[in-house]
KOLRONU-924284 format. One record per residue (C-alpha): residue number from 1; residue in one letter; chain; x, y, z. Coordinates in steps of 0.5 Angstrom, whole numbers, always signed. Layout:
BEGIN
nr;rest;kette;east;north;up
NUM;A;A;X;Y;Z
...
END
This chain:
BEGIN
nr;rest;kette;east;north;up
1;Y;A;+21;-16;+3
2;D;A;+27;-12;+2
3;L;A;+26;-11;-5
4;R;A;+19;-10;-4
5;L;A;+20;-4;+1
6;K;A;+25;-1;-3
7;I;A;+20;-1;-9
8;L;A;+15;+2;-5
9;K;A;+19;+7;-2
10;Y;A;+21;+10;-8
11;K;A;+14;+10;-11
12;N;A;+12;+14;-4
13;Q;A;+18;+19;-6
14;L;A;+16;+20;-13
15;R;A;+9;+21;-10
16;E;A;+11;+26;-5
17;N;A;+11;+22;+1
18;L;A;+4;+21;+1
19;L;A;+4;+14;+6
20;P;A;+8;+14;+12
21;D;A;+13;+9;+13
22;D;A;+9;+4;+17
23;V;A;+4;+3;+12
24;I;A;+9;+2;+7
25;E;A;+12;-3;+11
26;L;A;+5;-7;+12
27;I;A;+4;-7;+4
28;A;A;+11;-10;+3
29;K;A;+10;-15;+8
30;R;A;+3;-17;+6
31;V;A;+3;-16;-2
32;K;A;+8;-22;-4
33;S;A;+6;-24;-11
34;N;A;+9;-19;-16
35;I;A;+11;-12;-17
36;R;A;+4;-10;-21
37;E;A;+0;-12;-15
38;L;A;+5;-9;-11
39;E;A;+4;-2;-15
40;A;A;-3;-3;-15
41;A;A;-4;-4;-8
42;F;A;+0;+2;-7
43;N;A;-4;+6;-12
44;N;A;-10;+4;-9
45;I;A;-9;+5;-2
46;V;A;-7;+12;-4
47;T;A;-13;+13;-8
48;Y;A;-18;+10;-3
49;C;A;-15;+14;+3
50;T;A;-16;+21;-2
51;M;A;-23;+19;-4
52;A;A;-25;+17;+3
53;H;A;-22;+23;+6
54;I;A;-18;+19;+11
55;E;A;-11;+18;+14
56;P;A;-7;+13;+11
57;N;A;-5;+9;+17
58;L;A;-4;+2;+19
59;S;A;-11;+1;+21
60;N;A;-14;+4;+15
61;T;A;-9;+0;+11
62;E;A;-10;-7;+14
63;R;A;-18;-6;+13
64;F;A;-17;-4;+6
65;L;A;-11;-10;+4
66;S;A;-16;-15;+8
67;E;A;-22;-13;+3
68;Q;A;-17;-13;-3
69;L;A;-14;-19;-2
70;C;A;-20;-23;+0
71;T;A;-23;-21;-7
72;Q;A;-17;-23;-11
73;N;A;-17;-30;-8
END
């Protein structure tokens, strides 16, 4: 978890802190498989929120991750 969190915080910093810390923590907790999927989840959430013109918050992130993780299994 700690390494996933550090990776996501670094990516978020590079992207000018697009996601709040609680969203970053949720992604780190939910996506455990590998770094590619972790980075994909980060990028997909940023894109999803930007394209849908919605706030990247816990509710929207949870909904997005639930949909994405269900379709991957």
